[in-house]
C-alpha positions, 0 to 999 in steps of 0.5 A: 499500500503506498501513502497516496492508497493509505490517504485515499487519494487518486492512484496512478502508475506510481503507486505500483513503483512503490509496491515494487519497492516494497518487494525489492527491499524485503528481496534485498534485506530479508524483512519488510521495510516498513514493519508493524505488529498490525495494520494501524502501525504499518500504515503509520510506518508507510505515512511517516517513517524511513525504511531501515537501510539495506542490512548487507552493507559490506557488498559494493553495490548497496549504496546505489541500490539504497538509492534506487530503492529510496527513490522508489519508496518515496513518501511524495509521489512526484520524488519516485520514479515517474515511469518503469522505464526510468527505474529500469534504466538506473537498474540496467546501470547498476548492473553494467557498473558491477563488472559482471559479464554481459549476459548472452542473449538465449537463442530465439525461439525460430532465429536464424543466421545466414553465413557468406558462402565458401568459394570451393573453386580456385578462381578467387574472381568468384568469391562475390557469390558467396556473398551474393547467395548470403543476401539473397537468402537473407532477403527470402528468408525474411518472408518466411512466417514465424522465423527472425532472421539475423541482420548481416551486419551483425554476422559479419561483426560476430565473424570478425570478432570470433575468427576473422571474416574470411574464416571458412565456416565449419561446424564449430565456427558455425555453432559459435556464430550462433551463440554469439547472436543468440540464433537457434539455427545457422546456414552456411555451405559452399558453391562451385561455379564451372562455366555458366553452372553454379552448384550450391550445397548448404547446410543448418547447424542446430546451434543447441544440438550441434546437429547439421542436416544438408540442404541442396537446390531449392535452399529457401524452401527445403530449409522452410520444410526442414525447420517446420514453418509455414513459408506462406504466401513467399513471392520474390518481388522486387527487392532481387534481380534476375539480370546475373550481371547486376547480382554480381555488381550488388554482392561486390559492393556489399563485400567493398561496403564492409571493408570500411575504407575510403578507397572501398566505399568508393569502389561499393558506390561504383558497383551499386551505380552499375547494379542499378543501370543494369536493373533499375527495378532491383530495390536492395541495389537501390537501397545499398547505393543510398546506404553507401552515399549516406556513409560517404556524405557523413564522412566527407560532409557533403549534403549533396551526397545525403540528397542522393541517398534520399533519391535511392532510398525512395526508389527502393521504397517505391519498388518494394514498399515494406522493405524496413531498412529503406525506411530506416536508412531514409530517417537516418539521411534526414537526420543529416540533413536537419528534417528530423520530423521527417525523419522520425516519421519514417524510422517510425514506418520502419519500427512498425514493419520490424520493431525488433530492428536495433539500428532502427532504434538506434537511428530514432535515438540519434533523432532525439539525440542531434535533431531534437536535443532530448537526451532522455529519450535518446538514451531510451532508444539507444539502450533498447538498440543495446538490448536487441543487438548487445554488439552495437558499439555505435549505440553504446558510444552515443549512449555514453554520449547523452548520459555525459550530457545529462551528468549521468556518470554511472550510466555514461561510464557503464556504456563507454566501457562497453563501447571501448570493449567493442571498439577494440573488436571493431563492433560498430553495428552498422555495415561501413562504419568502424567505431571510434572515440570510446576512451575519448567519451571516458575521458570526458567523463572523467573530465566533467568529474574533475578527474583531469589526470585519468581523463589524460591517460583515457585521451592518450588510449584514443590517440593511439587507437587512432594510430592503429586505424584507417578510420573515415572519421579520425581526422575529425574525431582528433579535433574534439579529442585535442580540445578535450586534451588541451582543457584537461591540462589547462585544469592542471595548470599546463599552459604550454601542453594546453596551448600545443593541443588547441593549436593541434584542434584549430589547425585540423578544423582549418584544414578541413574548411580548406577541403570544404568539410564544414560540420556544426559539431566540429564548429562546436568544439573549435568554438569551445577551443577559443572560449578556453583560450579567452577569444571571446569574438572567434568563441561566439562566432564560431557557435553562432554558426554551428547554431545555424547549421544544428540549432537546438542540439548546439545551443542545449549543449553550450547552456551546459558545457564547461568550455563556455563558463567564460561566456556565461556572462557575455550578453552575446551568449546569452543571446545565442542561447536565447535564440533556440 
């Protein structure tokens, strides 16, 4: 019974949170929080007494749990958690802070992962067929009623983590991949091309029993029968192609897209353009062409490429309106163009078609994050994405940033540590994108808690990581990193080191401008450099330009970020904030 219930007042969901708090307290402490010899004494305790502290005070997590329980059992319901989602986020953060290994998702009842098929001929020029077969099977299996299909990018990243993407998928590896991804079955196989004839052999590994059964020829239909699923009214539709040369170009494009370098991204664009030229009705080729344009646009800061991506996504949707990933990718491009309301609508269509798509939840989170500056809503969506795909490193990284902006250090550090582990494994959760910046985000969180020395150690780890990878966002990320390095040195009184770091940030930004790459995020960090160096004119000019490009996000961050503290009393700074 909650206090408001005891007083006969109107009830709402917060009463349930109080009741759940009573149960939690009894589970953790072994006694009720409001004891009494009779009902009158119990009600009096509920209304006027605080529950006793948790008895197991020797455990490191008790203070954090005590804080959660205190909030659940607050007498005034306005001081309680307002929703179960809010409570769940704090409990998740405590679990991650505990250092326990993350829980591996149990295999879904009907989930299948399709691995790239192995080329058993000596002609490496036909390797593209293995990718093409896997992509086509994945698309076809998504139409099988009652079957969940693991996204291909997740399989690629799992292989890279476990054995390297070029590893031959034997039975043992198939089982490991299935367990990593939470799949019930893994479909793998081989192909042999002899002139114009291609012979395909496929097998399904049952992850739980390690049982293997072979499949031939009409793979999808036989797979459906072997798994006792209802193929239902399956139609090929226009997602695929019957033009062999278009199919080859598409498969080669996918191979290059996943190599994650400038050069391979350019090749991917050329192959996808060839595929749609050869078959203008090839919906998935239009989709992947748009994705390649969009990734390239983000790296090079070219809005024209985002517009070109939108045209490709719209063409894919015209051809295949139920292609959920096309709606999601269109939403991502719209976010980059500052059209957040349209983006949220498009991503909503994607989630209506596929509610369990982690990347769609991540895209929605980004719309809330950089588009609407709604940090709490973004956190909720990023955490949903991570529950659906625990290897989504980019979602973990952005979650850490949102938590930092909300000064939620427990949640932020847990997410950043998770992102750092996935960064080392190159697990971003998105085709064509490698995660960078996790150590920088950990350092940022340390600096916000006035711990500049550990922050500098983490920044140094990020610099070392930059030197090990060829990442398209590396130069852009270096600007933020050196702004933060300079700020930490300044906090420690290291004027010369701070100035050197600031100079690197400004020179890097100037070089990007020379090359025509201008974005609001980098401008924001350089404006922070000028503010920290005591250059208010340059700081205000840069901040105003950043706000013109991405107003709400820029202004809400400027309100709270410490690098702008020297400008708080400046009327011009206040005018920029007032323009939100």
